[in-house]
C-alpha positions as CSV (number, residue, x, y, z in Angstrom):
1,X,0.0,0.0,0.0
2,X,1.5,3.3,-1.0
3,X,-0.3,5.5,1.7
4,X,-0.1,4.8,5.4
5,X,-3.1,6.4,7.2
6,X,-2.4,4.8,10.6
7,X,-2.4,7.4,13.5
8,X,-2.6,10.3,11.1
9,X,-4.6,13.4,12.1
10,X,-6.4,15.5,9.5
11,X,-8.3,18.8,9.5
12,X,-10.7,20.2,7.0
13,X,-9.4,23.1,4.8
14,X,-12.3,23.3,2.3
15,X,-15.9,22.0,2.1
16,X,-19.0,22.5,0.0
17,X,-21.8,24.6,1.5
18,X,-24.0,21.6,2.4
19,X,-21.1,19.9,4.3
20,X,-20.9,19.9,8.0
21,X,-17.2,19.4,8.6
22,X,-15.2,22.5,9.2
23,X,-11.7,23.7,10.3
24,X,-12.5,22.8,13.9
25,X,-13.2,19.2,13.0
26,X,-10.3,16.8,13.6
27,X,-10.1,13.3,12.2
28,X,-7.9,10.5,13.7
29,X,-7.3,7.8,11.2
30,X,-6.3,4.2,11.8
31,X,-5.3,1.4,9.4
32,X,-4.8,-2.3,9.2
33,X,-3.8,-3.4,5.7
34,X,-6.6,-2.1,3.4
35,X,-9.1,-1.4,6.2
36,X,-9.1,2.2,7.3
37,X,-11.3,3.8,10.0
38,X,-11.4,7.1,11.9
39,X,-13.1,9.0,14.6
40,X,-13.8,12.7,14.2
41,X,-15.3,15.6,16.2
42,X,-15.2,19.3,16.6
43,X,-17.0,22.3,15.3
44,X,-20.5,21.3,14.3
45,X,-19.7,17.6,14.8
46,X,-20.4,16.2,18.2
47,X,-19.0,12.7,17.3
48,X,-18.4,10.9,14.1
49,X,-17.0,7.7,12.7
50,X,-16.0,6.5,9.3
51,X,-14.9,3.1,7.8
52,X,-13.2,2.6,4.4
53,X,-11.3,0.3,2.2
54,X,-8.1,1.6,0.6
55,X,-7.1,0.5,-2.9
56,X,-3.4,0.1,-4.1
57,X,-3.1,3.8,-4.7
58,X,-4.5,4.7,-1.2
59,X,-7.9,5.9,-2.6
60,X,-10.5,5.4,0.1
61,X,-14.1,4.2,-0.5
62,X,-15.8,5.1,2.7
63,X,-19.0,5.4,4.6
64,X,-19.5,7.9,7.4
65,X,-21.9,8.7,10.2
66,X,-22.0,11.5,12.8
67,X,-24.1,13.4,15.2
68,X,-24.2,17.1,14.5
69,X,-24.6,20.1,16.8
70,X,-28.4,19.8,16.4
71,X,-28.1,16.1,17.6
72,X,-29.2,14.8,14.2
73,X,-27.7,11.6,12.9
74,X,-26.2,12.1,9.5
75,X,-24.8,9.5,7.2
76,X,-23.1,9.4,3.8
77,X,-20.6,8.0,1.3
78,X,-17.3,9.4,0.2
79,X,-14.4,8.7,-2.1
80,X,-11.1,10.3,-0.9
81,X,-8.2,10.6,-3.3
82,X,-4.8,11.2,-1.6
83,X,-1.9,13.4,-2.8
84,X,1.4,14.0,-1.1
85,X,2.2,17.6,-0.4
86,X,5.7,19.0,-0.9
87,X,6.3,18.8,2.9
88,X,5.3,15.1,3.0
89,X,1.9,15.5,4.5
90,X,-1.2,13.8,3.0
91,X,-4.0,15.8,1.4
92,X,-7.3,14.1,0.7
93,X,-9.6,15.4,-2.0
94,X,-13.0,14.1,-1.3
95,X,-16.2,13.6,-3.2
96,X,-19.1,12.9,-0.9
97,X,-22.9,12.5,-0.8
98,X,-25.3,12.5,2.1
99,X,-27.4,9.3,2.4
100,X,-29.6,11.2,5.0
101,X,-31.0,14.7,5.1
102,X,-31.2,16.5,1.8
103,X,-29.1,13.8,-0.1
104,X,-26.9,16.6,-1.6
105,X,-23.4,15.9,-2.8
106,X,-20.2,18.0,-2.4
107,X,-16.5,18.1,-2.4
108,X,-14.1,18.7,0.5
109,X,-10.3,18.8,1.2
110,X,-8.7,17.6,4.4
111,X,-5.0,17.8,5.2
112,X,-2.8,16.0,7.6
113,X,-1.9,17.8,10.8
114,X,1.6,17.2,12.1
115,X,3.8,18.5,15.0
116,X,6.5,19.5,12.5
117,X,6.3,23.0,11.0
118,X,5.1,23.0,7.4
119,X,7.3,24.3,4.6
120,X,5.9,26.9,2.1
């Protein structure tokens, strides 16, 4: 597998208007072979979980669920495509769709958070 997601933290840097994840939302990813899962919370997300499979290029086919600030259970599907930034961090470009609520679709970008300073 070309991408290792285990114990990586991510934060949203961009999202479509109908998305609920924002800059305050932090994701903690885990991985065992091609199985990937994460917990997330912060901002308008009280608690969330996702589960995914990763292909040989690290592309994630995922399902997610969370409770939002209005205490509504929200669910959806997402395909996340990784790219490696110049400083070595992972960026995920995501195409998602709600399977609850208004069933809208959107795009988002999340980036790995590290303790090391990022380079321009």
